[in-house]
C-alpha positions as CSV (number, residue, x, y, z in Angstrom):
1,M,5.1,22.7,-3.0
2,L,3.1,20.4,-0.6
3,S,-0.3,20.7,-3.2
4,N,1.7,18.6,-5.4
5,H,1.6,15.5,-3.4
6,I,-2.1,16.2,-1.9
7,G,-4.3,14.1,-3.8
8,V,-7.8,12.5,-2.8
9,P,-8.6,11.3,0.6
10,I,-7.9,7.9,1.9
11,I,-10.9,5.3,1.6
12,T,-10.4,3.7,4.7
13,A,-13.4,1.7,4.8
14,L,-12.6,0.2,2.5
15,I,-9.1,-0.8,4.4
16,M,-11.1,-2.0,6.9
17,E,-13.0,-3.9,5.5
18,H,-10.8,-6.4,3.9
19,W,-8.4,-6.0,7.1
20,D,-8.2,-9.7,7.3
21,D,-7.7,-10.1,4.1
22,L,-4.3,-7.8,4.2
23,L,-3.3,-9.9,7.6
24,R,-3.7,-13.2,5.4
25,L,-1.8,-11.6,2.8
26,A,1.0,-10.5,4.6
27,A,1.2,-13.7,6.9
28,S,1.8,-15.6,3.8
29,I,4.3,-13.4,2.6
30,T,5.8,-13.7,5.7
31,T,6.0,-17.4,6.2
32,R,6.4,-17.2,2.0
33,T,3.5,-19.5,1.6
34,V,3.2,-18.3,-1.4
35,T,5.4,-15.9,-3.5
36,L,5.0,-12.4,-4.0
37,S,4.9,-12.6,-8.1
38,T,2.2,-15.3,-7.7
39,I,0.2,-12.9,-5.3
40,L,0.9,-10.1,-7.9
41,K,-0.4,-12.0,-10.9
42,R,-3.2,-13.1,-9.4
43,L,-4.1,-9.4,-8.4
44,S,-3.6,-8.0,-12.1
45,A,-5.5,-11.0,-13.9
46,S,-8.9,-9.9,-13.4
47,S,-10.1,-7.2,-16.2
48,T,-11.3,-4.8,-13.3
49,S,-9.7,-4.4,-10.1
50,S,-10.2,-6.8,-6.8
51,D,-11.4,-5.2,-3.7
52,L,-8.1,-6.4,-2.3
53,A,-6.1,-4.5,-5.1
54,K,-7.7,-1.4,-4.1
55,A,-7.3,-1.9,-0.5
56,L,-3.6,-2.3,-0.7
57,R,-3.4,0.5,-3.1
58,E,-4.8,2.7,-0.5
59,L,-2.7,1.4,2.5
60,G,0.1,1.6,0.2
61,R,-1.0,5.3,-0.4
62,I,-1.2,5.5,3.9
63,E,2.7,4.0,3.8
64,R,3.5,6.6,1.1
65,T,2.1,9.6,3.4
66,L,4.7,8.8,6.0
67,F,7.2,8.2,4.0
68,M,6.5,11.6,2.8
69,I,6.3,12.9,5.6
70,E,9.6,11.8,7.2
71,W,11.1,12.9,3.9
72,Y,10.3,16.9,4.5
73,S,11.6,16.4,8.2
74,T,14.9,14.6,7.8
75,P,17.2,16.3,6.5
76,A,19.3,13.2,6.6
77,L,17.3,11.0,5.0
78,R,16.8,13.5,2.2
79,R,20.6,13.2,1.7
80,R,20.8,9.8,2.1
81,C,18.4,9.0,-0.7
């Protein structure tokens, strides 16, 4: 069952390399300096993925992993979802 959820290792070096940019991006979203849709448009505008987009993807994989751990260990969460 878990083998279906295991993929390639997360590239933490990419996250660390772009940590300041990720924080700046989060601050911009939090303070509503720029809209999320504008950020998504800019990230998807280039024909090749930017390093920041790749770092966001890796960070999202960590978040998904943490959610899956909570999902499997909390029956109440599974019922709620």
